N, C-alpha and C positions, 0 to 999 in steps of 0.2 A: 664300651662295648657291652657291657651287663646290663646297663639301663637300657638299652636297644632292645635285648633278649627279651627281658621283664616285661617292656611295654607290647611287645608282638604276642606274648604268650597271654598277657591279662587283657589285650584288645580282643584276641579270640574268645576269651571266655566271656566279656561282655558282650559282642556282637552273638553269640550263640543264644543268650538269652531273648534277645532283641527280637531273633527272626526263627525264633522257636515254634515250632507247630504250621508249619506252612507246606513244607514238601516231604515226602519218603525219601531217604537214603541220602540228603543235604548234609554237609557235612564241613566243617571248618577246621582246619588241620595246621598244623606247626612243626615245622621239620628241622632239624639240626645234624650235622655233621661233619666229618673231612673231604675237604676237596680240591683241586688244583685247576691251575690254568695250563692247556696243553699250549703255548707258544712256541716260537724261535729261541726265545732266550731265557727261557722258565724252568729249564728242567734237561737233566742228562739223561733221556730216556732210556738208551740202551745200558746202562748200569743202574738203572732205577733211583737214580738221585733226584728225587723229587720231594717238594716241601709241601707237606698236607697243612693247611688251613682250615678254620671251620667255613661252614655256609649257613645260614639261615633260609626257610623259605615259609610264610604266610599264603595259605590258599583258602579259597572258597569253591567246593564242589556242588552244582546244580543238578538233580536227577531228572535227565530231561525222558527217556524212556528205561525198559526195564536193563539194556545192556548198554544204555549210552549216557554219559555225566559230561556237562561243561563244565572245565576249570579255568578259574583265574588266579595266579599265583604273583607274588611280589617276593623279592629277595635279596640278600646281601650276601656277596661272596668276598673276601681276602685273598690274595695272591703272592706270592714274592719267587724269586728265580734262586736269592740265595749265593750268586755266583758260582751257581752248579755248570753254567756254559763255558767257565775258564776266561782267558785274555780274548779280547774280539779278534776276529780274522782281518786279512787287510783288506777284504771286500767291503768287511761292515763299517772299517774307519773312514774308507774311500766315500762310501754311503752316507756317512753320518749316522747307521742303524744303532740302537740301543744294544749293548751287549747285558744288559743287567735290568730287570724291571721290577717293581712291588707296587699296590696299591689295592683298590676295591673297586667291586663291580656291583652295582646297582642294578637290576631288572626285574620286569615283569613281562607277564604272556597271558594269551588264553589259549585252550587246548581242547579239542573233543578228547572224554576219554573212554576206553571200550573197558567195559567190565566183562571178564570170561565167565565166571561164575557168579551172577550176581547174588549178593549176600542177602537172605531172609533171615532179620533179627527175630523172627519168631522161633527158628529152627535153630536150637543149640548146636545140636550136631554139626553143623557147618562151621568148620572154625577159621578156615583159611581162604580167602578170596585174592584173587588174581587180575590186573589191570595194565593195561597199556596206552600212551596217548603221544601225538605230536601236533604242535601248534605253532604259533608264531610270537614272536615278542620284541620286546627293545631293552636293549641295556646301554649304560652310561659308565664307563671307564674312567676313574682317576688315577694317575700312577707318577710314580717318581722312578725316572730312567737314569740310567747310566752310558754317556756317548762318550766314545775314544777322541780326545782333541791331539791334532799331530803337535809334536815339539820339535822345530828344527834342528837339525845338527848342528854343532858349534867345533871348533876346531880341536879335534882328537877325540871326539865322540860321536856316536852314531846317533842317527836320528829316531826318537822316542815317542810315545804318547802319554796324556794322562787323563784321567777320568773326569767327567764334566758331569754335575748335576742337574737334570731339568723335570721341571713339572709338565706333564703332558695330559691329555683327554680326548678319547673317542667317544662316540654315540653312533652306534649301529643295529642293524634288525637282527635278530638271529631266530634258530628254529629249534625249540626243545622237543626232547626227546625224553619219555619216560617211562618207566616199567617199575613196578612194586607188587607188594603182596602186603595186606595186612589181616589181623585177625583179633575177634572179639574180644576185648579185656573184661571190659563191664558193658549193658545194657546201652548205654550212651556213650562209652568211650570205647576206642579200637586203638590199636598200637600196631606199626607196621613199618618195613624197611622198602626203603626206593632208591634206585639208581638213577642220574639225569645226565644227559648229555646235551648242553645248549650250544649247540654250532653256530657261529657267529655269520655273519656276512662280508665281515672285515677280517683282514690278516694284520692288523693293526693295534689290534688290543694290549700287546706289551712294547710298542714303541719300535717294533721291526718287522719290517714287510719282505724280506727275504723268505724263499722258499726252502727251508733247511731242515722240515722237517716230513714225514709221511703224508699226513694228512694237511692239505694245503691250507683250509681254513683254521682261525683259531678255535679250541671248544674248551667251554667250562664242564669239567667231569665233577659231579656231587653223589656222595653216598650217605643218605640220611636215615636217622631213625624217625619216624614219625608219629606223632601223636595225634590222632581224631576224635573231634567231638562230632557225634550225630544229633541233627536236629530234627524235629519235625517227623518223628516216627509216628507211622499211626496206629 
């Protein structure tokens, strides 16, 4: 895992040197921070029993107009239900639904980003800029799930169940929504905070397709500290 993080970071540095001096406000960025998968079996949300795991995002933003950028992002997120939903219900057992899941998600997306107060790097008084965007992406989930297998009753004992571990995967379209702020750290470097919701078109990222949560689709929530490398500042 550490090797992946270092490779993403140094790739950002290398690519910035290659494309420098082509556009104003173009940026390469690397984000890291806590995340979780909002699924049917990945947390006990009413009691805030959620396991936070890291997510990593590498992105390139192209300066299109004064207020609009185009952004391409790739990333990786882990998730783990950690048994927070407890034992499976009778419905989950009957429908062979996963009652616990853990795994990793790979994602990539494109999105237009609106800059509310476009940053002028020649104006040192402008310290914070705000932005938001929504787009379209594709994710691939690799997971290990636990499903319940019925153990028939024997004489003098009740029917029970036992856990069975399965490996599964899902590929789905998603709709990323991001909001963030960034501040001038140095002339070529910005530091920011970003919140993301990657809304999946599938309700099966965790191996459970029942609708036992408030929001029907599965959603990846991420909260990241973002380091940005400004390139091509005129």
